[in-house]
N, C-alpha and C positions, 0 to 999 in steps of 0.2 A: 828864097822860096818863091813859089809861083802863086799868082793871085789874079783874079778877074778884076779888070779896071774899067770904070766908066769915065771916059775922057770928055764926052760931050753928051748933052741930054738927047735921048733918042730911044729907039726900039732895041730889043735885046740883041739884034744882029750887029749893033754898033759896039758891043762890048769886046774887049781884047784881053788876052792872057799875057801877063808880063812877069819878069823876074823882079822881085822887090827885096829889100834888105830883110834879114831875119828879124823876128819879133823879139825885142828886148824889153823886159818889164821895168817900168819906173817904180818909184816908191809907192807902195800900196797897190801894186799891180801884179797880175799873174800872166805869164806867157804860156800859151797852150799850143801843142801840136794838134791841129784839127783833124779829126777822123771823119766827121760827118757834119754837114751844115743843112739846116732846114730851109726850104723855100716857101715863101708866103706871097700872097697876092700883092701886098704893099711893095714888095721888091720890084714888081713890074711897074708900079706907079713912080717909085722913087727915081729910077733911072730916066724917067721922062719928065721929071720935075713937076709931077702931078700929085704929090703927097704932102701932108702937113709938115713932115720932117724933110728939110731941104739941105743936104750936105753940100760942102764946097767941092767943086771939081778940082782935080780928079779924085776919085774915091773908089773903094772896093765895096760893093753892096753886100747885103746879107746880115742877118741878126742872130740867128740861132746856131750855136756851136756845141759839139760834144767831142771830147778828145782827152789828151793826156797832158798833165802839167809838165812843161819843159824847164821852167825857171820861175822863181818868185822874187819880187822886189823887196826893198827894205821895208820893214815894219809889218810884213804880211804874216799872219798867224792862222793856224787852223787848216792849212792846205799845204801839201808837200809835193816835191818833184816826183813824178811817176804815178800820181793818183789820177783816177778817172773822174772827169768832171763835165758838167755842162755849164754854159754861160749864155747870157743875152747881151749883145753889144749894139750900140747905135749904128754901126756899120763895120765892114771888114770880115764878115764870116765866109765869103766865097774865096778862101785862100787856104794855104797849107799851115799857116801859123797866125796867131793873133795875140795881142796883149790887151787885157781888160782889167778894170778895177776888181780887186779881190771881193768886193761886196756883191758883185754880180755872179760869182762862181759858187756852184753847189756840187758836192760830191754825188756821184751816181752809184747805185748798188751794183755788185757784180752780176746780178740777175738781169740787168737792163743793158741791152746792146747799144752801140753808138747811134745807129739809125733811129731807134726809139727815143733815145735821150735828145737827139737833135730835133725830133718832131714834137716835143712836149711843151716847151716853154711858152711860145707865143699863142698857139692855138688853144691848148688846155688852160694856160694862164688866163687868156682872154675869156674863155667860156666859164671858167670857175668864178672869176671876178663878176661876170655878168649874171650867171644863174644863181650862184650861192650868195654873193654879197649884194649886188644891186637889185636883183629880183626877189631875193629871199624865198625862193621856191621851196614849197613844203611837200612832204609825203602826201600822196592822194590828189595833189593838184595836177592839172594838165598843162604840158609844155608843147607849144608848136614851134618847130624849127624850120625856117625857110632856108633855101640853099643848103639843105641838110647833108648833102654828100661831100661837101668841101671839108677842109681841115677843121675849121672852127665849128662847123655844123655837126660833124661826127663827134667831136669832143663834147658839144652841148648835149647830144643824145645820151652819151654814156654818163655824163655828170647828172643829167636829169634822172636817169635810171638808178644811179648810185644813191640819189636822194629819196627814192621811192615814188617818183612822179610817174604819171602816164605820159608817154612821149609820142607825138605825131610828127612825122618827117614829111616835108614837102620839097620836091625837086623836079627837074625837068625831063627825066627819062626813067623808064622802068628799071634799067640796069643800075642807075644811081640809087634808086629806091631799094633795090635788092641789097646793096651794100649797107644802106641805113638799117634794114631789118636785121642784117647780120650783126650790127652793133647795138641792137636792143630796141629799135623803134617798134612801138605797139601797133601803129597804123600809119598809112602813107597817103599822100596826095600827089598825083602827077599833074602839076599845074600847066603842063603843055597840052594835056588832053581833057582836063576837067577844070571848070571854073573854080577859082580858089575859094570863093565864099561858099559855093555849094559843097566843095570838099570839106571845108571846116565845119559846116553845118552837119554834114554826114558823119564825120568822125567824132564830133563832140555832142551829138544828140541835140543840136541847136543851142547848147549852153555857151559855146565859145571857149577858147583856151584861157587859162588864168595868166599864163606868161607866153609872150611871143618873142622869139629870138630872130632878129632880122639883120643878116650881114649883106643883104642883096640891095635893098632900096628900090628906087624906080617905081614901076607901076604896080608892084605887089603891096606896097606899104599901106595905102589907103584902104583897099578892100580887106586886108588882114586886120587893120585896126578897127574897121567897122564891125568885124566879127568877134572882137575880144569880149571876154566875160566881164561882168560887173566887178569893179575893183581890180581889173586886169593890169598887168605891167608889160609895156611894150619896150623891148630892149633894142636900142639903136646901136648896132655894132659897126656898120660900115655900108658902103655903097658899091658893091662889086660890079654892078651893071653900069656904073658910071654916071648915073643920074641921082642927084640928091632930091628926094621928094618933098613936096609941100603938103602939110597936113592941116585940114580945117580944124581949128581949135574947139569947135563945138563937139567934136567926136569924143575927146577925153572928158569933156563936161558931161555929156549924155550917159557915158558908161562909168562915170566915177573912176576913170582909168588914168594911168600915168604913162608918159613917154619918158623913158629912163636912158640917159646917155651912158655909154660904156667906153672909156678910154683907158685901156689896160696899161699902156706905156706910162702915162702920167700917174696912174694909181701906184705902179711899182716904184716910181721915183719918189712920189710924195708920201707913200705909206709903206716903207720898206719892210717893217716888221710884219704887217698883214700880208704882204706879198710872199715873204718867206714862209709864213704859216700856211698859206694856200698851196705853195709848191710842196711843202712837206705832206699836206693832206693828199695831194695828187700822187706823190711817191707811195704813200701807204695804199691808196686805192689801186695803184698799179701792182703792188706786191700781192694784194688780195684778189687780183684778177677782175676788178670792177671797171677798169679802163684799160684799153689796149690800142694805142695809136696805130692807125692804119697807114702804113707806108706803101703806096701803090706802085712806086717806081724809084729807081736810083740812077744817078747820072755821074759820069766822071767830071772832073773840074773843067776840062775843055768843052764839055757838053752843057755848061751852064746856060749859054744863050738859048739852046733848045729847051732846057727845063723851063725857062721863063716864057718862051713862046707857048709851050704846052699849058702853062698856068694861065696865060692871058687868053687862050682860046677855049677855056673851060673844059679841057680834056682830062683834068685831074680829079680823082676822087681821093679824099683823105689828104695825106701829105706826100710830097716828093722830097728827096734828099740828094744832096751833092756829096759824093765820097771824094773828098778833096785830095787824098793821097794817090788816087788812081788817074 
């Protein structure tokens, strides 16, 4: 089977396509013929050795897969050959086959296509854990989403609306904000043309948002936190702009506010039952039309380096997907 291989730390252009042995499941594992693999910003960082997860070279990057069960290992129950499934793996998704622990596999309904299934786990899992679990967002509250046109940002918008919140989307272009409105944003801030604090004041009537979702970091963090509502919750998702900000601790004191860390990967590992329950709720919301992952582009397996280049250059809205069999 063909797979993308990272042999040395570097930019996407250094990745190669190689023939690797077919995936054979061990005890407790499931082998999957991958039909689609989701691309995420951490994939760009992992291949450069700039992420908290540091695989051993050589390796195949990618985490989110959707496909068909090709074989099951000893002791596996509840999943059978030929069933349509999604899975989240530490690595190995940018390939035509993969073997993963059965505990990471979930059946997908016939109404969900492979591209959508591959776009669901990390982005919607992260945003559900952040907004529902960590922030405890309630109906009638206001959620501000920074970097709102990205995969986790659009997921956060839709989840906020599913919970009955008012959602404000902030992004860098009017085109990106148009996509945010299509996915339910009630109001928008273009922080390339409007001062972020002024935009927050305008869209919240001066009250500030109850919850701020920040996957961007850098220079937006402090002004956003200064604008948070009393008892607000600031969700630390990640640092897509590459800069980890420093926050004066008098700000949470003055606002009675909280800075809340969100590490979905460790949540899924440490609290598997809660993770499964969250994914089941997301599946229900998809069936009810409350969430609809936005796949803006698809790539063949050989185009994986270009997919990562596009992700790194902020050209992506929503999710992009590798169709690994093409």
